[in-house]
Structures are given as structure tokens and as C-alpha cells.
C-alpha positions in Angstrom: 126.9 92.2 125.7 128.5 91.3 129.1 128.2 88.1 130.7 125.3 89.0 133.1 123.7 90.4 130.0 124.7 86.7 128.5 123.2 85.0 131.4 119.8 86.6 131.6 119.4 86.3 127.5 120.6 82.6 128.0 117.7 82.3 130.6 115.0 83.6 129.1 115.6 81.3 126.4 116.7 78.3 127.4 114.2 78.6 130.5 111.2 79.4 127.6 112.1 75.9 125.6 112.1 73.4 127.8 109.5 71.9 129.1 108.1 73.3 132.2 108.5 70.5 134.8 112.4 69.8 134.1 113.1 73.6 134.6 111.2 74.0 138.0 113.2 70.8 139.0 116.3 72.6 138.0 115.5 75.6 139.6 114.2 73.8 142.5 117.7 72.1 143.0 119.7 75.3 142.8 117.3 76.6 145.3 118.2 73.9 147.7 121.8 74.1 146.8 122.0 77.8 147.7 119.9 76.7 151.2 122.9 74.3 152.1 125.7 76.5 151.5 124.1 79.0 153.0 125.9 82.2 151.5 125.3 85.9 152.2 121.8 86.5 150.5 120.3 82.8 152.5 121.9 84.3 155.5 119.8 87.8 155.0 116.7 85.8 154.3 117.0 84.1 157.4 117.6 86.9 159.6 114.8 88.8 158.0 112.4 85.7 158.3 113.2 85.9 161.9 112.1 89.1 162.6 108.7 88.0 160.6 108.0 85.1 163.0 109.5 86.6 165.9 112.1 84.3 168.1 109.8 81.9 169.8 110.1 79.4 166.8 112.8 76.6 167.1 115.7 77.2 164.3 114.8 73.8 162.9 111.2 75.4 161.6 113.5 78.6 160.5 115.1 76.3 158.4 112.4 74.7 156.9 110.9 78.1 156.1 114.0 79.7 154.6 114.2 76.6 152.5 110.5 76.8 151.4 111.5 80.7 150.7 114.4 80.3 148.7 112.2 77.6 146.6 109.5 80.4 146.3 112.1 83.2 145.1 113.6 80.1 142.7 109.9 80.3 141.6 109.3 83.6 140.8 112.7 83.7 138.4 111.2 80.5 136.5 108.1 81.9 135.4 109.6 85.7 134.7 111.5 84.0 132.5 108.4 82.2 130.9 106.5 84.3 131.0 107.2 86.1 127.6 106.1 82.9 125.6 102.7 82.6 127.0 99.5 83.2 125.8 97.2 85.7 127.3 94.7 82.9 128.0 97.3 81.3 129.9 98.6 84.6 131.9 94.7 85.2 132.8 94.5 81.4 133.8 98.3 81.5 136.0 97.1 84.7 138.2 94.5 84.9 140.9 93.3 88.5 142.4 91.2 88.7 145.1 89.7 91.5 145.1 89.6 92.2 141.3 86.0 93.6 141.1 87.3 96.8 142.8 90.3 97.8 140.5 87.6 97.3 137.7 85.6 99.4 139.5 88.2 101.6 139.7 89.5 101.8 135.9 85.8 101.8 134.5 85.1 105.1 136.8 88.9 106.7 135.2 89.8 107.6 138.7 92.9 104.8 138.5 94.7 102.7 141.8 97.6 103.0 143.5 98.7 99.6 144.2 101.3 98.9 147.5 102.9 95.5 146.6 105.7 93.8 148.2 108.7 91.8 146.6 106.8 88.4 147.4 105.1 86.1 145.1 105.2 86.8 141.5 104.8 90.8 140.7 105.4 90.7 137.3 103.2 87.7 136.5 100.6 90.5 138.5 101.6 93.1 136.3 101.0 90.7 133.3 97.7 90.0 134.2 96.5 93.5 134.5 97.8 94.0 131.3 95.6 91.0 130.0 92.8 92.2 131.5 92.7 95.2 129.2 93.5 97.8 132.4 96.0 100.3 131.3 98.9 100.1 134.1 101.5 101.8 134.5 104.5 101.3 137.1 108.2 102.6 138.0 111.6 100.4 137.5 115.4 100.9 138.9 117.8 101.5 136.4 120.1 98.6 136.6 123.3 98.5 135.8 125.0 97.3 133.5 122.7 99.3 130.9 122.1 96.5 128.4 120.3 94.4 131.7 118.0 97.1 132.3 116.8 98.0 128.6 116.1 94.2 128.7 114.0 93.6 131.4 112.2 96.9 130.1 112.0 94.9 127.2 110.6 92.4 129.0 107.6 94.0 130.9 106.5 96.4 128.1 106.1 93.1 126.1 103.9 91.7 128.8 101.8 95.7 127.8 103.4 97.2 131.3 104.4 101.0 130.7 107.5 101.0 132.4 109.1 104.6 133.4 112.8 104.7 135.0 113.3 106.2 138.4 115.6 108.8 136.8 117.1 109.3 133.7 113.6 110.0 132.0 112.1 112.6 129.5 109.8 113.8 132.7 109.9 113.3 136.2 108.6 109.6 136.8 106.1 111.1 139.7 104.5 113.8 137.4 104.2 111.3 134.7 102.6 108.6 137.4 100.2 111.5 138.8 99.0 112.2 134.7 98.9 108.5 134.1 96.3 107.9 137.3 94.0 111.0 136.5 93.4 108.6 133.3 92.6 105.9 135.0 95.5 103.8 135.1 96.4 101.2 137.7 99.9 101.9 139.2 101.5 99.4 141.2 104.6 100.2 143.3 106.7 97.9 144.8 106.4 99.6 148.5 108.1 97.2 151.1 112.0 98.7 150.6 113.5 101.8 150.0 116.4 102.4 147.7 116.8 106.0 148.1 118.0 106.0 151.5 115.2 109.4 151.9 112.1 107.4 152.5 109.6 107.4 155.1 110.6 105.9 158.6 108.0 103.7 159.7 107.7 100.6 162.0 108.0 96.9 160.7 107.5 93.4 162.3 108.7 95.3 165.7 111.7 97.3 164.3 111.9 100.5 161.8 113.1 100.6 158.8 112.2 103.1 155.5 109.6 102.6 152.9 109.1 104.8 150.2 106.7 107.7 150.2 105.3 107.2 146.4 102.6 105.5 146.8 100.8 107.9 150.1 102.1 111.1 147.8 100.2 110.0 144.7 97.1 108.6 146.5 97.4 112.0 148.4 98.1 114.4 145.1 95.7 112.4 143.2 92.6 111.2 145.4 93.1 107.7 143.6 92.3 104.7 145.4 95.3 103.6 147.4 95.7 99.3 148.3 97.6 97.1 150.0 98.4 94.4 147.9 99.1 90.5 149.5 100.8 88.2 147.0 101.7 84.6 147.3 102.0 81.5 145.8 99.9 78.3 145.7 100.7 75.2 143.6 98.6 75.9 140.5 98.7 79.8 140.5 100.3 82.8 141.7 97.8 84.7 144.2 96.8 88.2 145.3 94.6 90.1 147.3 93.9 93.5 147.7 93.3 95.7 151.0 91.4 98.8 150.6 91.3 101.7 149.8 92.9 102.7 152.5 91.7 105.4 155.1 94.0 108.9 154.0 94.2 111.1 156.3 92.2 114.3 155.9 93.8 117.5 154.8 93.0 119.5 157.7 94.4 116.9 159.8 98.0 118.0 159.4 100.6 118.7 156.5 101.9 117.5 153.8 104.6 115.2 155.1 102.7 114.4 158.5 100.2 112.8 156.0 102.3 111.2 154.0 104.1 109.6 157.5 100.8 108.6 158.6 99.8 106.8 155.2 103.3 105.0 155.0 102.7 103.5 158.0 99.5 102.1 157.1 100.9 100.2 154.3 103.9 99.1 156.5 100.9 97.6 158.6 98.8 96.2 154.9 102.3 94.6 154.3 103.6 92.8 157.4 100.0 91.4 157.6 100.3 90.1 154.0 104.0 88.9 154.7 102.9 87.3 158.2 100.5 84.9 156.3 102.8 83.7 153.8 106.4 84.6 154.6 107.7 82.3 152.8 106.8 83.9 149.5 108.9 86.7 150.8 111.7 87.7 148.5 113.7 90.0 150.5 117.6 89.0 150.7 118.8 92.4 151.4 118.9 94.3 154.5 115.7 95.4 155.7 116.1 97.2 158.9 117.8 100.0 160.6 119.5 98.2 163.3 120.6 95.3 161.1 124.7 95.5 159.9 125.8 95.5 156.5 127.3 92.0 156.9 124.7 89.1 157.6 124.5 89.4 161.0 121.0 87.8 162.0 119.9 91.2 162.5 121.9 92.2 165.4 121.9 95.9 166.3 124.6 97.4 164.7 125.6 101.6 164.6 123.6 102.9 161.4 125.5 104.0 158.4 125.3 107.6 157.2 122.8 106.0 154.7 121.1 105.5 156.3 120.8 107.7 160.1 118.2 109.2 160.7 118.7 113.2 160.6 
């Protein structure tokens, strides 16, 4: 077990053992310390939030937003570490989904549903809530390095009742398994606001170009399952989410598959942007997001795209 894995193990054990107010205060203090130091992740969050709020917001107000954003991100980690210790009743009470009747109807009808999520609020609490409600849920997880960390996150999410598929290295391609699960009536939530493969679909997002994964659109087109876009945010007493959709899916006669995937992925991007704009402090995006951002924490100034992001 290396130091990274030891850190996660200690976090899970210690955070669950201490009273929530004590842990919350410690995580909030850590977020404020990160804000004062303004390291790489904080600078990137600042640049990303500037894109969201636009150029007219005064710097002092943007700085306050960044501080709230870091506190929200710290709250996500604190609550993720504490989730395995919660009872089913506590999981159900600690999360609210506006529009849950839509998913209930989809599961009951056996058609399943695809839900495109942003890295916002607490998506782990959302998945745990779906499982605690008694609905089948399957999603994917990036293979982290070292492998021990990935295995622990896998066990963490499986312990909450979610079926987790690796993005690569599984017995079958994850996409094929997700198709089967949707046809069996499962809920399939997928993080959709950032592409990790450099093969995603280029979309307009807050006035700039970025890439988002094609998976949610492809699954909806392949299976006919309804496709929703989720907004996620925090309120003082709960993690919250709401559903937009089902989105209108392009008609098969409207063009070739790749064109329909692009059209539908742009609709996902528009839905994600609307939710993020309502709750920008709860968008946990501390990584490079737009194609014209340099690799350094440059505040979003234009740069030549790298080979990994250059349009073919």
C-alpha cells in the first residue's frame, strides 16, 4: 500500500469516526487554506468560473465565489468519506431529487434512463440515493492509478449499491454492458461535462469550445432510453439535484449517426451549462476545460491546442 492509498484509507476511517461538525470545520478550514495559497487547482477553478460568470463580475465577487467553490468541493470529499457509514434512511434523507417521478416511471416501465451529470454537488450521494430507493443503477469509473486506489473507490461505490464498470480493462466493453442494463430497466448516470479521451464531441459551452463524451448520446440513440440532464448543488441540509428532460432525440432520418450524436451532445452541454450557471459555486471543475486554455493555469487565455486536443 503506497502513501496515496494510505491517505484515502485514513480519510475514510477518520472522517467516519469523528463527529460531523468537527470534520466539517476541518474540511472548511482546509478549503480556505487552499484559497489563500491559490495553487494550481485553485487558479484553474478561478479561470473556469470566470468563463461561467462572464467578464463583468468584479474580481472581489469572483474571489468570493472561488472560496465558496473550494468549500463546496471540500464538502463533497467529506461527505463521500462519510457515506459508507450512513444507514439507508440517512442516505434517503440527505439527498433530494426534483423530478424523481420521471425516473420512477422509467424504471417501472422497464425502459431505463440515461442521466448526464456534471462534476457538481455530490454525485456519489445521488448514486447512493438511487440505489437506496431500490432502483438498479450502473455507471462507469475511470481506472485510477495506483490500482489500489481504484479498487478502494470501486469497493466504496459497490458498497453503496451501485454496479461500477471500468472504462477499460473489463470482461466486456463498458458500452455494451450499459446497453444491456438500460434494456433491463436500469438507471445509468454518466459524468458528462468533461471528456477524458481526447476523442469526445466538440461543443459550445459558456461561449467557448470544449469536448464532452459521446457516451450518453450514443446510449440514448442506441437503446431508445430517455436521456436526462441533471443539475446538482448543495443546500445547507442536503445534497440536491433536478432533472431536465427527457431531451428531444434527433430523428433517425435527420442525418447520419455521428451528426445526431453531435446534435444531442450539444443539447446535453446546453442543459449542463444552465444548471452550472444556477449554482456555479458547486461545480467542482479544477482541471483544464476549454480548448483555448493553455496547459498552465493561465486564467483561460488563448493558446495553441496540444496534439491531444487539436481538431482533426
